[in-house]
N, C-alpha and C positions, 0 to 999 in steps of 0.2 A: 793690599789693594789689588783688585783685579784689573788688568788692563781694559780700557774701554771708555766709553763716554759716560759722564755724569751729568744729567740734566738738572739745572737749577732754574728757579723761576725767572731768572734774568738772562740766561744764556747756557753755554755748554762749556764743560771743562773736560779735557782728555788727559788721562795720565797712565803711565805703565812703567814696569820695572826696567826693561831693557830697550835699547834704542836700535831698531832696524836701520840699516844704512840709508834708507830713503826718508828718514825723519830728521827734523832739524833740532828737536829738543825733547825733554822728558814730559813737559806739560804745555798744553795749548789752551787758550781760553778765547772766548768771544762774548761780548755783551751787546744784546740788541740796542739799536741807536737810541730809542726812547727811554732806556734805563742807564745811559752812560753818565758819568761824572757824579755818581752817587756813592761810590766807594764799593760797588758789588765786585768788580774785578779784583781789587786789592783784598777784599774779604775771601772771595772764592779761591784765589791763589794761596792765601794763608791756610785755608782749609786743606787744599791739596798738599801742601807742605807737611802738614801734621801726618797725613797718610804716607807720604814719602819717607818721613822719619820712622814711622811705625814699621815700615817695610825694611828698614835697615840701610836705606840709600845714604851714602856719605854726602852727596851733593846732587842737585838737579841742575840741568842746563835748560835755559829758555832763550829763544831767539826772537828777534823782532826787527823790523825795518828801521833804518836809521831816521826816517821821517815820522815814525809813530812814537811821538814824544810821550803821549798818555800811557802807552804800554810800557815805555821805559820807566816812567814814574811808579807804575804799578809794581814792576820788578824790583826797583830800588827800594821802594817802601817795605818790601818783604826781604830785604837783605841782599838783593842781587848786586853782584860786582861785575862790571864789564870786563870780559877776558879777551875778546877779540873782535875785530872787524873782519868779515870774511866775505867770500863771493859764493852765493848759493849755486847749486848745480843747475843744469839746463832745465830739469823738470820744475825748478822754481823760478825760471826766468832769468838765470844768471844775473841776478840783482845783488846789490851790497846787502849784507845783513850784519847784525849786532849779536853776539852770543854772551849771555850773562850766566854767571854761576852763583847758585845759592847753596851755601854749606848747611848741612843738617845739624851739625855739631854733634856732640855726645850728651844727651840729657837723660 
C-alpha cells in the first residue's frame, strides 16, 4: 500500500505504513453527507484493513471524537477495540479523542 489518498465514489480513505508524529492514526476516512448511513464507511475501512494486512502491519490505530458515535460504530464493526481516551495536541484543538486498535492477526 502506498501512503496517500484513495478516492472512492463516496468519500476518501487515507492510509500509510508509518505514523508521523503529527498524525492521529493509520487510517482516516470521510463519507460525503448524502451517502452516509449506507455502510460505505464500514466497507471502505474493511478494504483498507486488507491492504494494511498485506503490508504486514500487526495492527492499525484509528482515532475519533467521543461524540462521533457513527465513526465509533464503523471502527468496532471492523474489530476495533478502544485502547484509550486521550487529549489531542494543540494543532487538533486540544480536544478529547478516542483511540481504537484493530489487530491484523496472522492469516
